[in-house]
C-alpha positions in Angstrom: 105.0 63.4 102.8 107.3 64.5 105.5 107.4 68.1 106.6 110.6 70.0 106.1 109.7 72.8 108.5 112.3 73.3 111.2 111.0 76.2 113.3 109.5 79.7 113.3 111.8 82.7 113.4 111.2 86.3 114.3 111.8 88.6 111.3 113.0 91.4 113.6 115.1 89.8 116.4 115.8 86.3 115.2 114.2 84.5 118.1 113.1 80.9 117.4 109.8 79.2 118.3 108.5 75.6 118.0 106.4 75.4 114.8 104.1 72.7 116.2 102.8 75.1 118.9 100.5 78.0 118.3 102.4 81.3 118.0 101.5 84.7 116.6 103.9 87.5 117.0 107.3 87.3 118.6 107.7 88.7 122.2 109.4 91.7 120.6 106.4 92.3 118.4 107.9 91.1 115.1 106.1 88.8 112.7 107.2 85.2 112.7 108.4 83.4 109.5 108.4 79.7 108.7 111.9 78.2 108.2 112.7 75.0 106.4 115.5 72.4 106.1 116.1 73.5 102.5 119.0 71.0 102.0 116.7 68.1 102.9 113.8 69.5 100.8 116.2 69.9 97.8 117.2 66.2 98.1 113.6 65.1 98.2 112.5 67.0 95.1 114.0 68.4 91.9 112.4 70.6 89.3 111.9 67.7 86.9 109.9 65.9 89.7 107.2 68.6 89.5 106.1 67.4 86.1 102.8 65.6 86.3 102.0 66.9 89.8 98.7 68.5 90.7 98.2 71.8 89.0 97.8 73.8 92.2 100.2 75.5 94.6 100.5 72.2 96.6 102.8 70.8 93.9 105.4 72.6 96.0 104.4 70.7 99.2 108.0 70.2 100.3 108.3 74.0 100.7 104.9 74.4 102.4 103.9 74.0 106.1 101.7 70.9 106.0 102.1 67.9 108.2 99.4 65.6 106.9 96.5 66.9 104.7 96.1 70.3 103.1 92.9 72.2 103.2 92.5 73.0 99.5 90.0 74.1 96.9 92.5 73.8 94.0 94.2 77.2 94.5 97.3 78.3 92.7 99.1 77.5 89.5 97.2 80.3 87.8 97.9 81.4 84.3 100.9 83.5 83.4 100.6 84.9 79.9 102.1 87.6 77.7 100.4 90.9 77.1 101.3 91.4 73.5 99.1 94.4 72.6 99.3 96.2 76.0 103.1 95.6 76.1 103.5 97.2 72.7 101.4 100.2 73.8 103.3 100.6 77.0 106.7 100.3 75.3 107.4 97.0 77.2 107.8 94.3 74.6 108.1 91.4 77.1 105.2 92.2 79.4 103.4 89.4 81.3 100.5 89.0 83.6 100.1 86.5 86.4 96.3 86.3 86.8 95.4 85.4 90.4 91.8 86.4 89.8 91.4 82.8 88.6 91.8 81.4 92.1 88.9 80.1 94.3 87.0 83.1 95.7 88.4 85.2 92.9 91.6 86.5 94.6 95.2 85.6 95.5 94.0 85.6 99.1 93.0 81.9 98.5 96.7 81.0 98.7 97.2 82.4 102.2 93.9 81.1 103.4 94.7 77.6 102.3 98.0 77.4 104.1 96.6 79.3 107.1 93.6 77.1 107.5 95.7 74.0 107.0 97.9 75.1 109.9 94.8 76.0 112.0 93.3 72.5 111.5 96.6 70.7 112.3 96.8 72.6 115.6 93.2 71.9 116.7 91.9 75.4 116.4 88.1 75.6 115.9 87.5 79.4 115.6 89.6 82.0 113.8 89.1 85.7 113.4 90.6 88.4 111.1 90.1 92.0 110.0 89.9 92.5 106.3 89.4 95.1 103.6 87.1 92.5 102.0 88.8 89.7 100.0 90.8 88.1 102.7 87.6 87.6 104.8 85.8 86.0 101.9 88.8 83.6 101.3 89.2 82.6 104.9 85.4 82.1 105.2 85.5 79.7 102.2 88.4 77.7 103.6 86.8 77.7 107.0 83.7 76.2 105.5 85.8 73.5 103.8 87.6 72.7 107.0 84.7 73.0 109.4 86.2 75.9 111.2 84.1 79.0 112.3 85.5 82.3 110.9 84.8 85.7 112.4 85.3 88.6 110.0 85.3 92.4 110.7 85.5 94.7 107.7 84.9 98.4 107.0 81.3 99.2 106.2 82.2 100.5 102.8 84.2 97.3 101.8 83.1 95.7 98.5 79.6 94.3 98.8 80.7 91.2 96.9 83.3 90.3 99.6 80.7 90.8 102.3 78.2 88.6 100.6 80.8 85.9 99.9 81.8 85.8 103.5 78.2 85.5 104.7 77.4 82.8 102.1 80.3 80.7 103.4 79.0 80.9 106.9 81.3 83.5 108.4 80.2 85.7 111.3 80.6 89.2 109.7 80.7 92.5 111.6 80.8 95.8 109.8 82.7 98.7 111.4 82.6 102.4 110.8 86.1 103.3 109.8 89.1 101.6 108.2 90.8 98.2 108.5 92.6 99.4 111.7 89.2 99.8 113.3 88.3 96.4 112.3 91.5 95.0 113.7 90.7 96.6 117.1 87.4 94.8 117.2 89.0 91.5 116.3 91.7 92.0 119.0 88.9 92.2 121.6 87.6 88.8 120.5 91.0 87.3 120.4 91.7 88.5 123.9 88.3 87.8 125.5 87.0 84.8 123.6 90.2 83.0 122.7 89.8 83.2 118.9 92.8 82.4 116.7 94.2 85.6 115.3 94.5 85.2 111.5 95.2 88.9 110.8 97.9 89.8 108.3 101.3 88.6 109.5 99.8 87.9 113.0 100.2 84.2 112.2 103.1 82.8 110.3 101.4 80.7 107.7 99.5 83.0 105.4 102.7 84.2 103.9 103.7 80.7 102.9 100.7 80.4 100.6 101.6 83.8 99.0 105.2 82.5 98.5 103.9 80.1 95.9 103.4 83.1 93.5 107.2 83.3 93.2 107.6 79.6 92.9 105.0 79.4 90.1 106.5 82.4 88.2 109.9 80.7 88.2 108.6 77.4 87.0 106.2 78.8 84.4 109.1 80.8 82.9 111.3 77.7 82.7 113.3 78.6 85.9 114.5 81.8 84.1 113.5 84.7 86.3 112.0 87.9 84.9 113.8 91.2 85.2 111.0 92.8 87.3 107.9 91.8 89.2 105.3 94.5 89.9 103.0 93.9 92.9 100.2 96.0 94.5 101.0 96.2 98.2 98.4 96.9 100.9 99.6 94.7 103.7 102.4 93.6 101.4 102.4 89.9 102.4 102.5 88.8 98.7 105.7 90.7 97.9 107.4 89.4 101.1 106.3 85.8 100.1 107.7 86.3 96.5 110.9 87.6 97.9 111.3 84.6 100.2 110.5 82.2 97.4 113.2 83.7 95.2 115.7 83.5 98.1 114.8 79.8 98.7 115.0 78.9 94.9 118.5 80.6 94.8 119.6 78.6 97.8 118.5 75.4 96.1 120.2 76.5 92.9 117.0 75.9 90.9 117.5 79.4 89.5 120.6 81.4 88.7 121.5 85.0 88.0 120.2 88.2 89.6 116.9 88.3 91.4 114.1 90.2 89.7 113.6 93.8 90.8 110.6 93.8 93.1 108.4 96.8 92.4 105.7 97.9 94.8 102.7 100.0 93.7 100.3 101.8 96.0 97.6 104.3 95.4 98.3 108.0 95.6 95.6 108.3 98.2 97.3 105.8 100.5 101.0 105.3 99.8 102.9 104.9 103.1 105.5 102.5 101.8 106.1 104.6 98.7 106.8 107.6 100.9 109.0 105.7 103.3 111.0 104.2 100.4 111.8 107.6 98.8 112.6 109.1 102.2 115.1 106.3 102.9 113.2 105.1 105.9 113.2 101.4 107.1 109.5 101.5 107.9 106.5 103.7 107.1 104.5 106.2 109.2 100.7 105.8 109.3 99.0 107.4 106.3 96.5 110.1 107.3 93.0 109.9 105.8 93.6 107.1 103.3 91.3 107.2 100.3 91.3 105.1 97.1 89.0 103.0 95.0 91.4 100.1 95.5 90.2 98.9 98.9 93.0 96.4 99.2 95.5 99.2 99.0 93.8 101.3 101.7 96.1 100.2 104.5 97.5 103.2 106.5 100.3 101.2 108.1 101.3 97.6 107.4 102.8 95.4 110.1 105.3 94.0 107.7 106.2 97.2 105.9 109.9 96.9 107.0 110.1 93.5 105.3 108.5 94.9 102.1 111.0 97.8 102.0 113.9 95.4 102.7 112.8 93.2 99.8 112.5 96.1 97.4 115.9 97.6 98.3 117.7 94.2 98.3 116.5 93.5 94.8 117.2 97.0 93.4 113.5 97.6 93.0 111.4 100.7 93.6 108.0 101.9 94.9 105.5 104.0 93.0 102.1 105.5 93.6 99.4 105.8 90.9 96.2 107.8 90.9 92.7 106.3 90.9 92.2 107.7 87.4 95.2 105.8 86.2 93.8 102.6 87.9 90.4 103.0 86.3 92.0 103.5 82.9 94.3 100.5 83.3 91.2 98.4 84.3 89.7 99.4 81.0 92.9 98.7 79.0 93.3 95.2 80.5 89.6 94.4 79.7 89.6 95.7 76.1 93.2 94.8 75.1 93.8 91.6 77.0 90.4 90.2 78.0 91.2 90.4 81.7 88.7 91.8 84.2 91.3 92.9 86.8 90.5 94.2 90.2 91.7 97.8 90.8 94.7 96.6 92.8 95.8 94.4 90.0 95.2 97.1 87.4 97.4 99.4 89.4 100.4 97.3 88.4 99.9 98.1 84.7 99.5 101.8 85.5 102.8 101.6 87.5 104.7 99.8 84.8 103.6 102.3 82.2 104.7 105.2 84.4 108.0 103.6 85.2 108.7 102.9 81.5 107.9 106.5 80.6 110.3 107.6 83.3 113.0 105.3 81.9 113.1 103.1 85.1 112.0 100.0 83.1 113.9 99.0 80.0 111.7 98.4 76.9 113.2 94.9 76.4 113.1 93.7 80.0 110.8 90.9 81.0 108.3 92.4 83.4 105.6 90.4 85.3 102.5 92.1 86.6 100.5 90.5 89.4 96.7 90.8 89.2 95.6 89.9 92.6 91.9 89.5 92.0 88.9 89.5 89.6 87.2 92.7 88.7 83.8 90.9 88.7 81.6 92.4 91.4 83.8 95.4 92.1 82.2 98.6 93.3 83.9 100.6 90.7 84.3 99.6 87.0 86.2 101.2 84.2 84.5 104.3 82.8 83.3 103.8 79.2 85.2 105.6 76.5 83.5 108.7 75.1 82.0 108.3 71.7 
């Protein structure tokens, strides 16, 4: 299949770069985004052509950055199903869950690792490195093993043990740091500078976001190309919500969907909510959050490189940002397990807590179709729902 990628473009200043070369951030410091010849891609494939294609995110290959062969473990096209009982309890009669805990390595990080590792292999890179709160490191380690690429991972010492063990099992070189993901990033930056590692940190290469974009493509297809009224997403680095936003924009440009875009709703933890604070203060980007603390390790990101893009996506779609407590997250994990049979990670469960709070506040209409994104499995999590008192 031909590639329809045309160039890389800076999300801040608009500068363009050759997509066949290795690039990270723009000279201005802005993240680079992959751009396509959408008109040509739209001539090459139509929605009906997707029927019978592989049930993975690579069914959308015309809208992904791949020149020859994808590095894949079968990621994507995860189940989207209605939460009947939980929806009734929450006062949202058309509530749905996109369960990305069903991906390889148990998280939605598999999507970004697949496109990122595909790009790495096509550009002849043999060693990559990234800081992680846990799950991204495990995912990149798995895809590195599949591709024969060595992966260096740095994560906080208190990151989930399951993610650390996965990374080691896949052959990654793992370094534990005392501190937060920013401290892990500083360590990786040294290796990138001194040893020439490929920097695969969040938004420090342009390809991870393209894998996350397929969440939006899948939601649209699985709902018969009729978009929901709202999508609720747990944002740490926020790459997924940026990817969904870009997917919706591309689908609209192709006229595969019509009507208003879904409201994009970001949820963070009360103990680390920099984008929520910036949104309600009317700022274009966030300030670093002091002393972040939450059981949802993936949300413990004091300052995201792409926060300005997240906030732009939320505002352009008429969405909002909300922070929920750890107690609400734990309760939602229990509700999803007992009422829907889903062992959701804390980050994914936060979306149910947020939707419930927004419905109670009158910010979500009872009849609106709302899609929650569960970003990972709750299996092996350090914290599990508290049992109900007898």
